[in-house]
KOLKOLRO-561458 format. One record per residue: residue number from 1; z, x, y of N, C-alpha, C in turn; residue in three letters. Coordinates in Angstrom, 2 decimals, decimal comma. Each point is the difference from the previous one (the first is absolute). Example, Ala and Ser with C-alpha at 12.3 -4.5 7.8 and 13.67 -1.06 7.14 Angstrom:
// residues 2
n n_z n_x n_y ca_z ca_x ca_y c_z c_x c_y res
1 7,80 13,19 -5,69 0,00 -0,89 1,19 0,00 0,90 1,20 ALA
2 -0,72 -0,35 1,05 0,06 0,82 1,19 0,73 -0,77 1,09 SER
This chain:
// residues 96
n n_z n_x n_y ca_z ca_x ca_y c_z c_x c_y res
1 163,88 7,13 257,80 0,43 1,05 -0,88 -1,04 0,25 -1,11 MET
2 -0,56 -1,07 -0,53 -1,02 0,15 -1,05 -1,22 0,76 0,53 TYR
3 -0,33 -0,22 1,27 -1,14 0,70 0,59 0,21 1,51 -0,01 GLU
4 1,24 0,42 0,09 0,33 1,42 0,01 0,05 0,58 -1,41 THR
5 0,48 -0,77 -0,95 0,26 0,51 -1,34 -1,13 -0,18 -1,00 LEU
6 -1,01 -0,77 0,32 -1,01 -0,33 -1,00 -0,71 1,24 -0,55 TRP
7 -0,19 1,01 0,80 -0,66 1,22 -0,47 0,79 0,70 -1,10 GLY
8 1,33 -0,13 0,08 0,86 0,57 -1,04 -0,13 -0,72 -1,33 GLY
9 -0,41 -1,26 0,05 -0,26 -0,75 -1,23 -1,42 0,26 -0,50 PHE
10 -0,92 0,10 0,93 -1,42 0,15 -0,32 -0,25 1,30 -0,78 TYR
11 0,57 1,09 0,46 -0,27 1,31 -0,59 0,35 0,07 -1,49 ALA
12 1,22 -0,37 -0,42 0,28 0,10 -1,44 -0,81 -0,99 -0,84 PRO
13 -0,25 -1,19 0,54 -0,82 -0,96 -0,74 -1,41 0,57 -0,19 PHE
14 -0,52 0,62 1,03 -1,34 0,59 -0,07 -0,05 1,12 -1,04 SER
15 1,02 0,83 -0,02 0,04 1,10 -0,97 0,06 -0,53 -1,42 ILE
16 0,86 -0,99 -0,22 0,13 -0,57 -1,35 -1,30 -0,64 -0,45 VAL
17 -0,63 -0,78 0,88 -1,22 -0,71 -0,39 -1,20 0,92 -0,18 LEU
18 0,04 1,18 0,59 -1,14 0,90 -0,16 0,22 1,08 -1,06 SER
19 1,26 0,28 -0,35 0,26 1,13 -0,91 0,71 -0,33 -1,29 ASN
20 0,58 -1,16 -0,12 0,83 -0,30 -1,17 -0,65 -1,06 -0,87 CYS
21 -1,10 0,32 -0,63 -0,76 -0,98 -0,77 0,65 -0,38 -1,32 GLU
22 0,91 0,81 -0,51 0,58 -0,29 -1,30 1,49 -0,36 0,06 SER
23 0,57 0,00 1,16 1,43 -0,34 0,16 0,10 -1,46 0,42 LYS
24 0,04 -0,87 -1,00 -0,14 -1,44 0,24 1,16 -0,60 0,79 TYR
25 1,20 0,50 -0,20 1,14 -0,53 0,75 -0,12 0,35 1,48 GLN
26 -0,44 1,20 0,31 -0,23 0,41 1,39 -1,12 -0,82 0,63 LEU
27 -1,06 -0,23 -0,73 -1,13 -0,80 0,50 0,47 -1,40 0,33 ILE
28 0,77 -0,60 -0,90 0,51 -1,35 0,22 0,88 -0,06 1,25 ASP
29 0,87 0,98 0,15 0,87 0,07 1,17 -0,83 0,13 1,28 PHE
30 -0,98 0,88 -0,02 -0,83 0,21 1,19 -0,80 -1,25 0,36 ALA
31 -0,57 -0,66 -1,00 -0,78 -1,21 0,26 0,87 -1,13 0,55 LEU
32 1,21 -0,14 -0,52 0,93 -1,00 0,54 0,37 0,34 1,44 LYS
33 0,21 1,28 0,27 0,33 0,43 1,36 -1,13 -0,25 0,97 GLY
34 -1,22 0,30 -0,41 -1,17 -0,25 0,86 -0,16 -1,49 0,26 VAL
35 0,19 -0,80 -1,03 -0,11 -1,45 0,15 1,03 -0,52 1,00 LYS
36 1,23 0,45 -0,12 1,04 -0,43 0,93 -0,28 0,50 1,41 GLN
37 -0,52 1,20 0,13 -0,33 0,54 1,32 -1,09 -0,85 0,67 ALA
38 -0,98 -0,44 -0,77 -1,06 -0,85 0,53 0,57 -1,35 0,43 ILE
39 0,85 -0,58 -0,84 0,59 -1,30 0,34 0,89 0,10 1,24 LEU
40 0,78 1,07 0,11 0,82 0,20 1,20 -0,86 0,18 1,25 LEU
41 -1,07 0,75 -0,14 -0,91 0,19 1,13 -0,61 -1,32 0,45 SER
42 -0,31 -0,86 -0,96 -0,52 -1,33 0,34 1,03 -0,83 0,74 ASN
43 1,23 0,03 -0,47 1,06 -0,79 0,63 0,20 0,41 1,45 ILE
44 -0,02 1,31 0,25 0,25 0,49 1,35 -1,27 0,19 0,83 TRP
45 -1,14 -0,35 -0,54 -1,25 0,07 0,75 -0,47 1,41 0,31 GLY
46 0,29 0,94 -0,87 -0,39 1,40 0,19 -1,29 0,27 -0,76 LEU
47 -1,10 -0,37 0,61 -1,28 0,02 -0,70 -0,47 1,41 -0,36 SER
48 0,25 0,99 0,84 -0,46 1,35 -0,31 0,74 0,57 -1,21 GLN
49 1,28 -0,28 -0,07 0,79 0,48 -1,14 -0,43 -0,73 -1,26 ILE
50 -0,19 -1,32 0,10 -0,48 -0,79 -1,14 -1,33 0,53 -0,49 ARG
51 -0,92 0,27 0,91 -1,31 0,50 -0,38 0,08 1,36 -0,68 ASP
52 0,91 0,85 0,45 0,16 1,32 -0,63 0,45 -0,15 -1,45 ALA
53 0,96 -0,89 -0,24 0,48 -0,21 -1,37 -1,04 -0,68 -0,88 PHE
54 -0,75 -0,94 0,56 -1,06 -0,65 -0,78 -1,08 1,01 -0,36 ILE
55 -0,35 0,88 0,93 -0,99 1,03 -0,30 0,50 0,96 -1,08 ASN
56 1,29 0,35 0,06 0,58 0,84 -1,04 -0,12 -0,68 -1,36 LEU
57 0,31 -1,27 -0,03 -0,07 -0,75 -1,25 -1,45 -0,13 -0,49 LEU
58 -0,92 -0,25 0,89 -1,39 -0,15 -0,42 -0,60 1,33 -0,48 SER
59 0,41 1,10 0,60 -0,48 1,31 -0,46 0,51 0,32 -1,41 LYS
60 1,20 -0,48 -0,31 0,55 0,30 -1,32 -0,59 -0,89 -1,10 SER
61 -0,85 -0,96 0,36 -0,68 -0,80 -1,02 -1,18 0,74 -0,60 THR
62 -0,48 1,03 0,68 -1,16 0,78 -0,45 -1,21 -0,91 -0,20 ASN
63 -0,20 -0,89 0,95 -1,07 -1,00 -0,12 -1,40 0,58 0,05 TYR
64 -0,17 1,22 0,42 -1,33 0,60 0,09 -0,47 0,60 -1,32 LYS
65 0,94 0,24 -0,90 -0,36 0,62 -1,27 0,66 -0,75 -1,15 SER
66 -0,69 -0,98 -0,52 0,54 -0,80 -1,10 -0,02 0,76 -1,32 ALA
67 -0,61 1,16 -0,03 -0,06 0,80 -1,23 1,36 0,52 -0,42 ASN
68 0,88 0,22 0,96 1,30 0,60 -0,27 1,14 -0,97 0,24 GLU
69 -0,03 -1,16 -0,57 1,09 -0,95 0,21 1,24 0,43 -0,76 LEU
70 1,09 0,12 0,74 1,29 0,36 -0,59 1,00 -1,08 0,36 LYS
71 1,16 0,10 -0,56 1,04 -1,00 0,23 0,31 -0,13 1,49 VAL
72 0,08 1,11 0,71 0,32 -0,05 1,43 -1,05 -0,79 0,78 ILE
73 -1,26 0,13 -0,38 -1,06 -0,71 0,70 0,10 -1,51 -0,24 HIS
74 0,26 -0,37 -1,21 0,11 -1,42 -0,34 1,23 -0,62 0,64 ILE
75 1,13 0,70 -0,04 1,23 -0,51 0,61 -0,14 -0,10 1,51 GLU
76 -0,69 0,95 0,62 -0,23 -0,06 1,44 -0,86 -1,21 0,36 SER
77 -1,02 -0,24 -0,80 -0,86 -1,15 0,24 0,77 -1,30 -0,18 LEU
78 0,84 -0,07 -1,02 0,83 -1,19 -0,21 0,92 -0,25 1,19 LYS
79 0,60 1,06 0,51 0,89 -0,13 1,16 -0,77 -0,47 1,23 THR
80 -1,18 0,54 0,20 -0,83 -0,41 1,13 -0,39 -1,46 -0,10 LEU
81 -0,36 -0,44 -1,19 -0,36 -1,41 -0,20 1,21 -0,93 0,15 LEU
82 1,17 0,45 -0,46 1,22 -0,78 0,19 0,29 -0,21 1,48 GLU
83 -0,17 1,06 0,78 0,22 -0,11 1,44 -0,98 -0,98 0,63 LEU
84 -1,24 0,09 -0,41 -1,00 -0,92 0,53 0,28 -1,44 -0,37 GLY
85 0,58 -0,20 -1,16 0,34 -1,36 -0,44 1,24 -0,52 0,72 TYR
86 1,01 0,87 0,17 1,26 -0,40 0,62 -0,13 -0,26 1,49 GLN
87 -0,74 0,84 0,68 -0,02 -0,05 1,46 -1,42 0,22 0,53 ASP
88 -0,94 -0,87 -0,35 -1,40 0,25 0,33 -0,31 -0,04 1,50 PRO
89 0,75 -0,75 0,77 -0,32 -0,14 1,41 0,53 1,14 0,86 ASN
90 0,79 0,87 -0,56 0,58 1,10 0,78 -0,48 1,36 -0,41 ASN
91 -1,06 0,09 -0,75 -0,49 1,30 -0,45 -0,88 0,70 1,04 MET
92 -0,51 -0,73 0,93 -0,73 0,60 1,11 -1,29 0,68 -0,41 GLY
93 -0,41 0,95 0,82 -1,29 0,66 -0,17 -0,01 0,95 -1,21 ILE
94 1,15 0,51 -0,41 0,05 0,92 -1,14 -0,36 -0,71 -1,30 ALA
95 0,16 -1,30 -0,06 -0,32 -0,75 -1,20 -1,50 -0,08 -0,22 TRP
96 -0,77 0,06 1,06 -1,46 -0,12 -0,11 -0,55 1,28 -0,46 LYS
């Protein structure tokens, strides 16, 4: 069932992380949702879905342009590092 529904979760999280830089409660909700989606994907061995969510999270860190660091970029990076700390052996190729 998760394999069918994950796109429905991905789309709103993607919109929030790319367009809502000043709505901190929405950002927090989206980051928690992405984190849980990655952990669920790890539990069920759905590597492509996990990789899609990790890529979404890494894009929202804005790691290519440190000149424009905003709260969303820092919080995304913190979430990515938390995931790496919690479950380092299941991050797969998207972690590299």
